[in-house]
C-alpha positions in Angstrom: -1.6 22.9 1.0 -0.5 19.4 1.6 0.1 17.1 -1.4 -0.9 14.0 0.5 -1.2 12.2 3.8 1.4 9.8 5.0 0.4 6.4 6.3 2.2 3.2 7.2 1.8 -0.5 7.7 4.1 -2.9 9.6 3.2 -6.6 9.9 2.1 -9.6 7.9 0.2 -8.8 4.8 -3.0 -10.6 4.1 -2.5 -12.7 0.9 -4.9 -12.3 -2.0 -6.6 -9.2 -0.3 -6.5 -5.7 -1.6 -4.1 -4.1 0.9 -5.2 -0.6 -0.2 -8.6 -1.4 1.3 -6.9 -2.6 4.5 -4.9 0.7 4.6 -8.1 2.6 4.1 -9.9 0.9 7.0 -6.8 1.5 9.2 -6.8 5.2 8.3 -10.5 5.5 9.1 -10.1 3.8 12.4 -7.1 6.1 13.4 -8.7 9.3 12.0 -12.5 9.1 12.3 -13.0 12.5 10.5 -11.0 11.5 7.4 -12.4 12.0 3.9 -11.8 8.3 3.2 -15.1 7.5 4.8 -16.8 8.8 1.7 -14.6 7.4 -1.1 -11.9 5.1 -2.2 -8.2 5.4 -1.4 -5.6 6.0 -4.1 -2.0 5.6 -3.2 0.3 8.2 -4.9 3.7 7.1 -3.5 4.7 3.8 -1.9 7.8 2.2 -0.4 7.9 -1.5 0.5 10.5 -3.5 2.5 9.8 -7.2 2.6 11.3 -10.6 1.9 13.4 -10.9 -1.3 11.5 -12.3 -4.3 8.1 -11.3 -2.9 5.4 -11.2 -5.6 2.9 -8.3 -5.5 0.3 -7.2 -7.9 -0.2 -3.4 -8.3 -3.3 -2.6 -10.3 -3.2 -6.2 -11.6 0.4 -5.8 -12.9 2.7 -8.5 -11.4 5.8 -7.1 -9.7 8.6 -9.3 -8.3 10.6 -7.5 -5.6 14.0 -9.3 -6.0 16.0 -7.3 -3.4 13.2 -7.0 -0.9 13.0 -3.2 -1.4 10.6 -1.4 -3.7 9.8 2.3 -4.1 7.8 4.5 -6.5 8.1 8.2 -6.6 5.1 10.5 -6.0 2.7 10.6 -8.8 4.3 7.8 -10.9 1.3 5.5 -10.5 -2.2 5.8 -9.0 -2.4 2.6 -7.0 -5.9 1.4 -6.2 -5.1 -2.3 -5.9 -2.2 -3.9 -4.0 -2.3 -7.7 -3.6 0.4 -9.9 -2.2 0.6 -13.5 -3.4 1.7 -14.9 0.0 1.7 -13.8 3.6 5.0 -12.0 4.3 6.3 -9.5 6.8 6.3 -6.1 5.3 7.0 -2.5 6.2 5.0 -0.3 3.9 5.0 3.5 3.8 2.5 5.3 1.5 1.1 8.7 0.6 -2.5 9.0 -0.4 
């Protein structure tokens, strides 16, 4: 049995929007039979590559990414809210 499903995002993030919901809509569009149609998405693992000193809020906790690279191990945090303060290019890989 799988521990999760891998997804990714590559582009400019929408500032002040919950990117977890953006990811959820993308997954529903790409996989119409997904269970995400019936519930919320919770990210269990995440890796972000973006501009240095990007500010992001994870579950309302402010995180500064000084080097431009950020990663959390699987199961360290259940991310239900991911909000970027400004529009920046980002590559984001996640497991939900």
